[in-house]
C-alpha angles and dihedrals in degrees: 000000000000118000122190112223102007089179094059129096093259094033094061091050090051092052090048094055101033101048094082125016140126088036091296137104108227128209110243125206126174152145133253123237089200111046090206096052126099121243120232112269091247093065110097099194136010116218115209116242093213110131088231090060095057093116089057090051092050092044091052100042107025109023103148093222097045111011129164106266090217126036115184125192128174125202096220100111124198128217092002092303110132123187098218097112092044092051091048090050092052093046092050092047092051090050093051096037108034118191120269119274094267094044134082131188128202115195111199121190117191111211134161140258085240084086085069098051094111097042114120115242116268115269128221112269115271121245109244110245116229114259114260123220129015107253140317128137094295097250131274114357091220091059095091115165116236118253110260108228095174110130113238124196137164094217101031094253126130117236134192094269093060092073095113089064097056117125127187120205103195126067092237096055093040085062088051090052091051089051090051089053090053090054093046090053088070091072113102092034122119113283092338131111131185119205128182120202114196109200130204119236102305125236137167134057093072097323132261115185092026096041098110093052092049092044096052091044090051089050090046090238109157092218101118119117140175119224107232130293091014094196096111115120113237119203109224137183138180108244092233091053087058090054091046092052089056089051095047090046092054092047089052092046090051088051091056100258117152099245114210114239093232125044133180118222105199135129125237097252101100090191122181119231091254093049092048098049096039091046093053089049092048094050103039106037141013102304121251130168108266110228121238109225136187105238138156114242131193128232089259095058105119096196093055090058116118115194133137109208134171118220117254119270093261091057091047091055115107089233096057108120100228122198093189109003096165097041144256099308096051089049099040095129090060096041094046089048089051091047093053093043096050093043094045090241111162127184104235113205114192137168130196120209128180146113120292114291093011091126101265094140095044096050093039088057091048092051091046091053095044096050098033094240132133120272108220119199122174095244095048093046091052093046091051090051092050090052090058127084099223127126088255092054090054092051092049091050090049093052092050092048091051091051091049092051091048092046090235129136115292091226112136115235116258095245092051092047090053089054092050093053092043089054091052098043092052093050119111096256094056092039093061102026105027126220148251111233112208119190099350138120091038099181144026089259092052089052092051093050094047104039104029130075133181114275109237104227121209100231120178116235089230092054112102117238117255114277093224105077093194092055091050091056094060108079121205114253133218135180115271108252114249093003109080117090116259091199125045118185119193111196111206121202136146124238093258093054091047092050090050089054090050091050089057092055124097113258093244090051093053092050091048092052096042089245093145115130092263094040094050092049091049093050094046090053091050091049092052093046092052096044108024102032129093096297131065119280128242088250089058090055089067099034091057089053095052093254107141116236117207111215110204126185101225101163109106096344120127109272094224090054092050092050092047089055091051092046094052090048092051094046097046091113094045137292112285122229099231089147089282122169116270123245089256091051092047091049091048090050091048091050091046090050092049090049090048092049089046091049090048091049090049090048091049090050092049090049090049092051092045090051092048090049089049091051091048092048090049091049091049091051090048091051092048090049090048090050091050090048091048093051089048092053092047091051092050091048091050091049092049090051094050103041097070090053096048094229131139119239092258092049092047092050094047093049103038110017111031096057093052092046091048092053089049092051090049091053090048091055091046099044099030097208122203092243109033093180093053090046090051092049092049092047093051090048092051093049097038090116095049 
């Protein structure tokens, strides 16, 4: 068997299903669409797709003396590489070099129902008109009626035999149709058969066409939309069912069945666009009504396709081994499991334990952001429950209203809180992505109620009941599957470190978290009573069940160092996919953050320098203004002193100032003081009234 593109989405499914069937192990050969990819283990030899190696391809797949009995191509190119020319080459070679007498080659090309997107809907069968006349030669021999290719159907569905009516509207799928015709031209040739399989929109094995819808639903992004009106029927098919149709068709051919040249590979779901998109959202994330939008679509838009198609006769057989007979929604458990496996998506279930203000919320938020998982705090989980309309929501509201009327504390009873968290942890988003529990469970008893369930024992009806009635009343417990945390982080910090963390919080934040002095003391006392009192601690609940607890000193330690320890612990079995940022993206973000911090520091330094300069300029202006004012005051004082005497300034200075200054200068020459200027100033001040 030769399979084109064994590394592709469809190629891997073909290798999986064609390696062993009909009680035989078959030799698989194939080509790679990506030269750097690895072929599945079942592939015996990889044939280069280099045009210069065409002879090797033909020798491997279509050698007349020892050809591959089955050659499978699919038209889903990769990286812009389409196989049209290669298929034409193989068809022409088989026509010119038919297999030996004892050999037979079936060339299968897997196409798409998108080739049919412009085909008019099947019409009800015509009633045959009665024949007119009773004989004659039937008229002119040249008057040959045209072949009617109109598809007729009782129920409005297309079937395999309508293939001559197919019409493609886009240039891409018109090329696919031409390639189909090339393959079909092989029929009627010696020991060669050409079969076209038109598949519905493929899903499963990690998704391809529906990947974006699944990805955004897995990430809980409310981005899904339905293109109005959304009532178009979309043919769908699980990718492995396509491969199984190829397998069943070959088995039937080997058994002598007359294989039709054209086969449909579709499931029986007949979902509308609205049913499909809304169904994926409902089953993978927290449900929300998907909006219907008016939007232009191209001829290559798969979700705008409207075709009603019956599966081929082999798929309708009771013996066909369906993977997803009734469609993606009825098989969502399987499809979602395949999606998570192929995309390396792991539900990460994590719990943070620690004293109040030890940093649980901070590090829980960091882990949730890093691994793309929900961060569950008690307050948020309760609020989400209250927004719902379930029976549990109504009971919670009723309890809170009763407490308000009685003037009592609005704390929810432990049993009811366990129900609230159970409801959240079993929701779609936590089922597929996991969770980070922050602040709950608080005690060993909380953990038992939340994570344990009664073990259903297989007791024979003939077996007598236990004699000890008390023993019979205590059921055996087991961990709830898919609910218990895989990672438990115990943050250790003393009271002083926790108080320092509180002091660094904003006032409104401490009030919101009850980290007032009295509130902190009360919460510390409750934590110690629950975990260091007479009974077992919440840490012991996990340790006794072989779930590793990571003890991290988080007091005054650097936050980045603490998170790195947590990350290494959680990635010890490998880094999950989870649509995490790549190493390059993380490095780029770190670099961008460093550049941003550097720019911010530079801006702060520039602002500081500008502020200092402004202060200096202001001080200088003040000093200049003071000097001007001082000189003004001196001038006014001098003027007031001279005016009563009727002297000019020169006369006033010669009579009252120069003699005193002269005497001072004489004393300075005689005494020679250490600071002549200070001596002069003091002398003038002492003799100011002379």
